[in-house]
N, C-alpha and C positions, 0 to 999 in steps of 0.2 A: 730488427732482423727480419729479412724477407724469406719467405718459403717458396720453393720451386713449385710452380703450378703443376697439378696432376695432368697427365695425358687423358684425353677423352677415352671413355670406356671402349668405344668402337675401334680406336687405334690399338689399344692393348689386345683386344681380341684378334684383330687382324695380325698383329705381331706374333701371338701365340699360334695362330693358324699357320702362319708362314714358317715358324720353327718346326711345327709338326710335319708339314709338307716336306721340308728339307730333310728332316730325320727319316721320314718315310722313304724319300727318294734314295737317300744313302743306303738304307737297309735293303731296299729293293735291288739296288746295284750289287750289294754284297751277296745277296741270295742268288741273283742271276750269274754273278761271277763264279760262285761255287758250283752251281748246277752246270754251267758251260764247261767248267774244268773237268767234271766228272763225266760229261757227255763226250769230250774230246780226248780225255786221258784215262787209260785203264789202270786199275790198281794191280798189285802183285797177284799172280795167278792163283796163289794159295788163299786169297781173300774170299771169305764165304760169300756166295751169291745170295742176295736178298730176295726171298720169295714174297710176292705181293700179298700173299695170304697171311704171312707173318705180321705184316704191318697192321692188319685188323686187330691183332691182339696187343699192340703197342699201347703204352700209356700216353696220355695227352702230351706230356713233356718229350717223350721219345718221338712222337710224330712231329712236334714242333722242331725238334732237333734235326730230323730228316729234311723238313721243309727248309730250314736255314742252311744246313751244311751240304745237302745233296747226298746222293747214294753212290758209293764206290762200286764200280763194276769191275770184276776181275778180268785180267787179260785172258783171252781164249786160249785153249789148248787143243792139241790134236788127240782126241780121245781114242781114235781108231787108226790102225795102220793098214795100208793096202794088203789085200790077200794075194795079189799078183806080184810078180817080180817088178821092182821099181828101182829107180836111181834117184838119190837125193841130190839136188842141184842148188848151188848157192849163186844167187843173182845179186847184182849191185844196182840199186836205184839211188835215191837219196839216203836210203838205209840198206843194210844188208838183209836180203830176202831169202827165205827157204822155199823150195818148190820140190814137187815130185814129178818125175817123168815116168809114166807107166806105158810102156809100148805094147803093141800087139805083135805076136810072133808070126806074122805073115809077110810074104815077100812084097805084096802089092797093097800097102796101106794107102787109104784114100787121102790122108793128110793127118793133121794134128789139131785137136781141140784144146784151147787154153780155157780153163775153168776158174772163175773168179767169185769168191764167196761174199757173203753179206756182212753187215756191221756186227761186230762182236762175235763172229764165227771164225772158222778156220778152214783150211783146205780139206780136212777130213770130213767136213759136212757135206762135201760134194762127191764123195767116193761112189755113191750109188749111181748118180748121173754119169760119172766118168765110166763106170762099168757098162752102162747102156751105150755110150759113144763108142767104146771099144768093140762092143758087139756089132755096131754099125760099120766097123772097119777102120777106125781112127785111133791113132796114138792119143794119149791124153797128158796134159801138163797142168798140174794143180798148184797154185801159188798161195802163199800166206801173205797178205797185204802187210805193209808196215804197221807195227803196233799190234799185230795179231799172230796167234800161233807161235811158231818158232822163228819168226822174223824179228828183226831188231826194233827196239823202241816200245813205247807205251801209248803214243799219240796217234790219233786218227783225224783226218779231215773230211770224213764221210764222203769220199769219192773225189774230192778236189785234187789233192796231191797223189792219191792212189792211181790216177791216170798214168803217172810216170812209172808206176810199178807194172801196169799193164803193157806199157811200151817196152820196159825191160824184158818182160816175158816174151813179147812178140819178137824183139830183136834176137833173143837167144835161139828161139826155134827157127827163125829165118836164117840165121847163121849156121845152125846145126844141120838143117835140112833145107837148103836154099830153093829146091824145086818142089817142095812139099806144100800143098795148100794149108792155110791156117784158118780155123773157125774160132770165133770168140764167143764164149758162153758165160753169162754173169747173172747173178741173183741179187736183187735189191741194190745195196751199195756197190756190189760188183758190177751190176748192169750199168749203173750211173758212171762208174770208173771207166768202163769200156767206151761208152758214148762220149765221155770227155776226152779220152785218149784218142779216139778217131778224129774228134774235132781239133784237138791241139796239135796233133802230130801228123795228121793227114796220111796215115798209112791205110792200106786197103787189104783187109782180110778177104777170104773167099765168101764167107758168110758170117752173119752176126745173129746171135740169139740172146735176147734180154728178157729177164723175168722180173716183173713187179718194180720197175724203177720209179722213184718218186718224181714229182714234177719240178719241184724246186726245194732247196733246203729249208726255206722259210715255211713252205707248206708242210713239209715233213715235221718240223717243230710244232706247227699249229695242230697237226693231227695227233701228236703225242699228248698235247695238252687236252685235246678233246677226249682221247682214250681214258685219260686219268680223271676226267670230269673236273678239271681245273680251269679257271678263267685264264685266257691267253692275252687279254688286253695289256699292253705295255710289257708284260713279262716275257712274251715270245721274242719281241724285238730286242729287249735288253739281253736275253740269252744269245741271240744272233750277233749282237754287237761284241759282247765279251768273247764269244767263240771265235769271231774274226780276229780279235786282238791276240788271243792265246794261240790260235792256229796259224797265224800269218797269212790268211787269205780273206778276201772280202766275201762273207757268206752270202750276201744278197745277190751276188752275180753268179751263184751256183744254180744255174737255170737249165734244166735238162732238155726242154724242147729246142733250145738254141743249139745244143750239141747234136741232137738227133737230125737237125736240118742238114747237117753236113755229110750224113751217111750216103754212100754211093752204091754199096753192094746189097744183095738181097738180105732182108732183115725180118726176123720173126720176133714179134712181141707177145709175151705170155702174161696172163693176169688171172688171179684167183678171184672169183666173184665175191668171196666172203673175206676179202683182205681188209683187216681193221687198221692197217698202217698207211695204205696208199689208196686214195679214192679213185673211182672209175673215171672221173673227170680229168684227173691227172694223166692217166693212161691214154685217154682219148686225145688230149692235147699233144702229148709226146708223139702219138701215132700220126696225127694230122700234120705234124711238123716234118715228118719224113717225106722226102721226095724220091727215095730210092724204091726199087721193087720191094714191096712189104706185105706182111700179113699179120693180123691181130687174131689171137686165139684166147677166148675167155673161158675158163674152166668153172663149171658150176660147183665142182667138188672141192675146190681149193680156196685156201686162205693166203697167207703171206709166207711165214717161215715153213709152213707144212704143205705148200702147194704141191711139190713133187711127190711127197710121201702119201698125200691124200688122193693123188690123181695119176698114179704110175702108168696105168694102161693108156689113159687118154694122153698123158704126156708123151709116151713112146710113140703112139700112133701119129701125133701131130709133128713131133720133132723128126722122126725117121722119114716121114713124107717130105718135109722141108729139106732135109739133108740129101735126099735123092732127086730133087727137082733139077 
């Protein structure tokens, strides 16, 4: 009776290492898929929002569970209502969108400002800026992007598909007041959506004001990993890949300087010096790509989500001057 010769030890070790690498790769893709899903899909608005401080008190297994499954983010709501008289407008993009038209009651309005909110926010987050624009003599039109606020859906493409929502808002105001100038104002994802809309649809507003746009979606993802103190090697690209699959767009082509290069009208770019989500180098690259009349204003008092609230007087001085030029 012959016995089957044993494989050399080094071959068995390599085989075990190969299996471990394969299992690790599969698990990494599962984790990336889950995180990409929650990054691009919001949960029910009644889902409790996880506070990062709560995680510090989690057990080891709870933290492992968060790492593996991801964190559900509730769909944004409009917590405030306008104090001024307004009209609720329903728009049709790829989704049904809700907007607020808040007019000024003056016979000689200078035009209409369309305001576009950031990721995970809603139109009510821009009510204070809208009030400032009305004080400057403009009607205001605030929209909820797809998957946000009172608009249809729970999915976001972080500015890629939302460009179509900007176009829907622009078309509505242009049809409603064909001789009225239109100004586009966007924050973070809203700023990116505006720049992509101008690039894709080649329409010309009178002016554009964009606050804290990221340079590219990949850089935005890398910045989030850096903020969390987590290693981004391979993980960021896996998240980008699965986000592309789930969102139906190629995330790597979501490159804001390319969009900015097509601007033709006067543009004001705003940035908060203490922004933890967008690097100054990204802002500089976006600004350098613009060939239109342009101005960059960096506020020492501002960050990202709180830039306006931290720099109200500075914001008003810069924006009102730009609007009057």
